[in-house]
C-alpha positions in Angstrom: 131.5 43.4 98.6 129.2 40.4 98.5 129.4 37.4 96.2 127.2 37.5 93.1 128.1 33.9 92.2 124.5 32.6 91.8 123.4 35.8 89.8 126.4 35.4 87.5 125.7 31.7 87.0 122.0 32.4 86.2 122.9 35.2 83.8 125.4 32.9 82.1 122.8 30.3 81.6 120.2 32.8 80.3 122.8 34.4 77.9 124.1 30.9 76.8 127.7 31.9 77.5 130.5 31.2 80.1 130.5 32.9 83.5 133.7 34.8 82.6 131.9 36.7 79.8 129.2 38.0 82.1 129.7 41.7 82.9 127.8 43.2 85.9 127.5 47.0 86.2 129.6 48.0 89.3 127.2 51.0 89.9 124.1 48.7 90.2 125.6 46.0 92.4 122.8 46.3 95.0 120.1 45.7 92.4 121.9 42.6 91.1 122.4 41.3 94.7 118.6 41.6 95.3 117.8 39.7 92.1 117.5 36.0 92.9 115.1 34.7 90.3 115.6 34.1 86.6 112.9 36.6 85.8 114.7 39.3 87.8 118.0 38.5 86.1 116.3 38.7 82.7 114.9 42.1 83.6 118.5 43.3 84.5 119.8 42.0 81.2 117.1 43.9 79.4 118.1 47.1 81.3 121.8 46.5 80.4 122.8 46.2 84.0 124.1 42.7 83.1 125.8 42.4 79.7 127.7 39.8 77.7 131.3 40.6 76.9 132.5 39.9 73.4 134.5 36.7 72.7 138.2 37.0 72.6 139.8 35.7 69.5 143.4 35.1 68.3 144.7 38.0 66.3 145.5 37.3 62.7 147.6 40.5 62.2 151.0 38.8 62.7 150.0 35.9 60.5 148.9 38.3 57.7 152.2 40.2 57.9 154.2 37.0 57.6 152.0 35.8 54.7 152.6 39.0 52.8 156.4 38.7 53.4 156.4 35.1 52.2 154.4 36.1 49.1 157.2 38.6 48.3 159.7 35.7 48.6 161.2 36.7 52.0 161.8 34.2 54.9 162.5 31.3 52.5 166.3 31.1 53.1 168.2 28.0 54.2 167.8 29.0 57.8 164.0 28.7 57.6 164.1 25.2 56.1 164.0 22.2 58.4 164.1 18.5 57.6 166.5 16.3 55.7 169.9 17.4 54.6 168.7 18.2 51.1 166.1 20.6 52.4 168.8 23.1 53.4 170.6 22.9 50.1 168.8 20.9 47.4 170.5 17.9 45.8 170.8 19.8 42.6 172.4 22.9 44.3 174.9 20.6 46.1 175.8 18.8 42.9 176.2 22.1 40.9 178.6 23.5 43.5 180.6 20.3 43.7 180.9 19.7 39.9 181.8 23.3 39.2 184.6 23.1 41.8 185.9 19.8 40.3 185.8 21.1 36.7 187.5 24.4 37.8 190.3 22.4 39.5 190.7 20.1 36.4 191.0 23.2 34.1 193.7 24.6 36.5 195.6 21.3 36.4 195.4 21.1 32.6 196.4 24.8 31.9 199.3 24.6 34.4 200.3 21.3 32.5 200.2 19.2 35.6 198.0 16.6 33.8 197.9 15.7 30.2 194.9 16.4 27.8 194.0 12.7 27.7 194.1 12.4 31.6 192.0 15.6 31.8 189.4 14.1 29.5 189.3 10.8 31.5 189.0 12.6 34.8 186.4 15.0 33.4 184.2 12.1 32.5 184.7 10.5 35.9 183.8 13.7 37.6 180.6 13.9 35.6 179.7 10.4 36.6 180.0 11.3 40.2 183.2 9.4 41.0 184.7 12.1 43.1 183.1 13.4 46.3 185.2 16.6 46.4 188.3 18.3 45.0 190.4 16.6 47.7 189.1 13.2 46.6 190.0 14.0 43.0 193.6 14.9 44.1 193.9 11.8 46.2 192.9 9.8 43.1 195.6 11.6 41.0 198.2 10.8 43.7 197.3 7.1 44.2 197.2 6.4 40.4 200.2 8.6 39.7 198.6 10.6 36.9 200.8 13.7 37.4 202.7 14.6 34.3 206.2 13.2 34.3 208.7 16.1 34.2 
C-alpha cells in the first residue's frame, strides 16, 4: 500500500476541508496514485472517487432529554445545587424549620406547665426576633436564667 499523502493534501485544498475528512475509494487506489496534478484530482472528485466526509458534530440528544426533565421540574433537588450554604436550603426554608421547632418546643413547655404563660410569651417574642439558634439554645437560656416554673 503506497502513501497517498500528496493526493490527500491536494484534495483537501480543493475541497476546502481538513485532510481527515477526505475519503478515497479503496477500489480505485491505483487511479488516485497516478493522479499527481490538481486537474487530475479535480477529475477524480467529479467522478466520486474522492469524496468529502460529513462534519462530526456534538450530539444534542442528551442535552434535550435533560432539558425536558428540568422543564418538568426534575433534577432540581438540594443535591443538584452547588454554591453557598443557602443554595442547598434557602435562608427562608432554614428559618421556617428552626422557628417551627422552637415554637413547638415552647408549646410543649407551656402545656406541660414547665414554664409560665408570661415566660412563654416573652420567649415566643425572643424566638421570633431570632434570639435562639436552636431548641438546645432555647433550653440553655431557660437553664441559665432559671425560668423553669417553681414547684
